[in-house]
N, C-alpha and C positions, 0 to 999 in steps of 0.2 A: 077210712086210711087216707090222710093224704098222697096224692101224686106229686112226685120229682118233678120240678123243672125240666125240660130239655134242652139242651146245650148246643141244639144243631141250629142251621143258618133255612129258614124256610124258602122255597125257591123265588117268592115277591123278592126278598132281601137279594136273594142272593142277580136276579134279574137286573132290582136298581142300581145294585153294584158296579155290575156289566156296563151297565149306560152309564154313568159316571165317568167308567173307565175309560170308556171309546171314544165320551166328548173329550176329557181331559187331553186320551193320545189324540185324537183327530186335531187340537189344539196345538200341541208341541208339535207335530207333523207339517203343519201350515207353517209354521215361525222358522221350523227349520230351512222347509219350503224355501220362506219368504228370507233366512237369511244367505243362504245359497244362490237365491238370483241376484241380491242387493253385491254378494261377494264378485260373482259371474259377470253382474255388469259391471264392476266397478276393474276389474279383469281385462273385460273389454275395453272398455274406453281406455284402459294404459295401456295395451295392445295398438289401438288405434291412433294414439298419440304416440308412441318410438318409431310405428310405423310411417306415421304421417314424417317425420323429423328423418328419419333413417332416408327413404325419398328424397326429402332438401336436399339432405349431405350430397347425396348423388349425384344430382344438381349438377349444386354449385361449387362441387369438386373438376366437375367437366368446365362450367361456364368459365370458373376463373383461370385457366389454363388458355382461353381463346387467344389467340393468336398469337402464341407461343413460337419463339423461334423466326415468326413470318411478319411479324406488323400489322398493322389493322389494313391493309392495302396487300394480301399476296401476290408475287409476280412471280412469273418464270422468266427464268434467265432468256435477255431479249428484250423484256418488258413487257410482255401480253403478260393477259390475267389468267389464271388458273383455272384450268378445266380438270374435272374429274368426273368418272364413268361413274356414274349411280346404277351399278350393279343389281342392287336390290329390287328394283324395277323393270318391268317389264320390258326387252329390247336394251335394255343397258343404255338409258341415253345418256349424251354429255351435258355435263353442268356446268355452267360460267359460276365464279366465284368471289366475282370483284371487290367481298369483303372480308375479314374474319369474322364479322358477326352480322349476319343476313335476317331481318326481322321479318313478321309475318302478321300485324294486326287487323282483326276483325272483331268488331263492338258486337257481332252477334254470334260469335263462335271462340270456341279457344282459339290463345294465338299459338304457335310457331315459330321456333329458331332453331338455326345452322350456323353452327362457329367452324371455324378450321384452326388447325394446330398443329403442332409435330410431336409426336411422338416415339419414343425411345424402343429397340426394338431388344429382346433380350433372348441370350444374352449382347450385350452393345454391340451394334455393326461400327468397325475406327478404320481410318486409313491404316494401309502398310508402310505406304510411303508418303513422299509429301506429294498433291496434284497441283501442277505448272497451269498457270493461266493460259489458254486457247486447246490444253488434248480435252477430248472427248472419253476418256477411258480414269479409270482409277482404281488401283489396289486393293483389295480390303484385307482384315485382320483375318477372317473366315468366309465359309460360300453360306450366304441365304439360301434360307427353310425352301425347299425346290416340294415339298410333300402336296398332294392334290388338296382341292378346295381353298376355304379361306384361311387355312392356315400357311401355305404361302407368304412369306413375306415381300421380297420387292421382283418386281415382274410388269412387264408393259402388257398387263392383262387384267378386267375387273376384278375378279376376285381376290384381287393383293395391291397392296401397296404400288402405286405406278410411278408419283412422286415424289422426291426427297428434297430433304437440307441440311447444308452443313453445320454444324452449332454454329453458332453466331456470325452468318455471315446471311441472314436472311434473304435468301433467294433460291426461287426450287427449280430443280432438273427434273426432265421427265424420265423415265429409266427403258433405254432401247432394247441391252440385254444385260442380264444380271449371271453373273457368276465370280469367281474370284477376282476376277477382271471385270471390275462393272463400266458398260456402256451407256452413257447420257448420249442424250437426242440433240443436248445443249451444249457444247466448248466450253470449260470455267472460262467465269469473265475475271478471276483472282486467284493468286495461290493460294494452296488449303494442305497448312503444315500437316506433316505425318499426328500419327494417332487422334487427329479429328475426329469427332464421335459423327455420326451419321444417323439421320431420324427420319422416322415418312410422315407423308402430310396427308392428315385422315381429317374431312367433314364429320361432322356429326346433326342429326337435327333431331330435334326432338316436339313429339307434338302425343296429340288424343286420338285414340282409335276407337272409333263408336263398334262395338261386336257385343251380339247378343245381349242390349239391351244393359248395355253398360260400358264404361270405357278402361279403353288400357294402354299407361303410359306406357311408350314407344321411346327408343336411340334408334336410330338406324345410323349405320355407319360406311353410307353408301355400298357395303358386303352384305350384312344380315337384318335385320330386324329384333332386336333385342327389346324384350317384352321386362319391362320394369315392376308393373302392378298391375294389376287388374281390374281396378276399384277405385279410380279417382275421377270425380265429378266436375275436377273444375283446372284451368291451368291457364294462366295469363303471365307476362313479363313483361316490364317498362323499364327504361333506361336511363345511367344519370349520366347526363352530358357534361363534357368538360368546364359549359359558363355553373353547372351546380341544380339546374334544372330536369325536374322526372316527368320525361314524356312516353305517351304509348308505341308513336312509332318515328324511330330518330330518323332525318332527312339526310342526316349529313354521317353514315353509320363509323367513321374512320374517328368523331369524336364522341363515344362512347365512352365512360369510364371505368362504366358500374354496369351489371344489372341485378334488379330486382324481381325478384321469382316469385310467385304467389300458386298453393297448392290447396286445394280442395280434394281430400279424401275420405271416402267413406270406409265405412264398418264392411267388415265381411259378413256378420255374423247382424240378423233383424233382429230389435228388442222389443216386442210388442207391446208393452209398458209405454212406450217413448214413441212421440210422433214430431217429427221434425219440420219447426214452424222456422226457423231461421231464414232469412236475408244476408247471403255472407256475399259481400264486395273484393272484387280482385280486378286491381287495376282498371279499366274503364267498364268492366261489366259485374253486374249482377244476377246469383246463381241461386233457385229457392224462389220460394217456401218450398221446399221438394214433399211433404206431406205425407211422406213411406215414415215406416220403424226403424231406419237406419239413421243410427248418431256419423255425424262428420266431424274432422280438424282441420281447421284452416291454418296451414302454417305459410310464414313469408322470411324472404330472407333477401339482404340485400350484399351482394357480392362483384367486391374490387375485380376488374378483369386489370391483374398488371403488367400484364407485357402486352396490351395494347395500345396504350398513351405512350409506347415506345419509338420514337423519331429515328 
């Protein structure tokens, strides 16, 4: 009698099928992982570029307003140079600010830049009635904020704005006492119309602060030191002069008509499949090669200082 062929699967056939399936699954999984890795790398590169451009805009917006209402040489009524208290430094030292743009260039290190400008209060402070030449007291439309700490607006103390300027008058006045009737340390040198806006005088210092093996991009407003970003590897400034030349350190700061900002921003996450062998040129200094696994983005912008050239 003839035996009927069995329709089942042998153990060997099952093992072969499982092995093939495993190989195909491993290949597909590796393809998925590689695809995800490429997507994540692309997202990281886009995030890095967006972050670098955002930081550049922050700096550009601040620097663009340098010398606002003050001109290239800020002066206190009476003809003396502007002196502000640097409250964010130990001991609250006084700092003389003879120009609205003060550069600090070091070819072996990152640059530093200090600018001086007038800033508006919110809500605006205005004169409730005209201020007359020779008077040392003016009447405000509201009381200045007197709450503790750096939220104080006008006060003869380090933690608040202690110098002001009247819109369109370009002369600073030191504050003696602040209230609805504002007392100045110097008498008005000219008549000030009613409803004229009063603005505070601020200095801003931009620099890189080494911290825990990285560099923090900081802005110091002489009251607090804000952190703009935790991973910036290079900062350089160049200066467009009145004659059209671009220099690293202006001999006459009052002739500056623009500032070129160069930023080298590092990714926040390492990419093990990438090694940075690039050399980046910022201003008068080269950065790199870093030979690490972090991507970097170099961004630059030439910012016109619109108020600085007003004479």
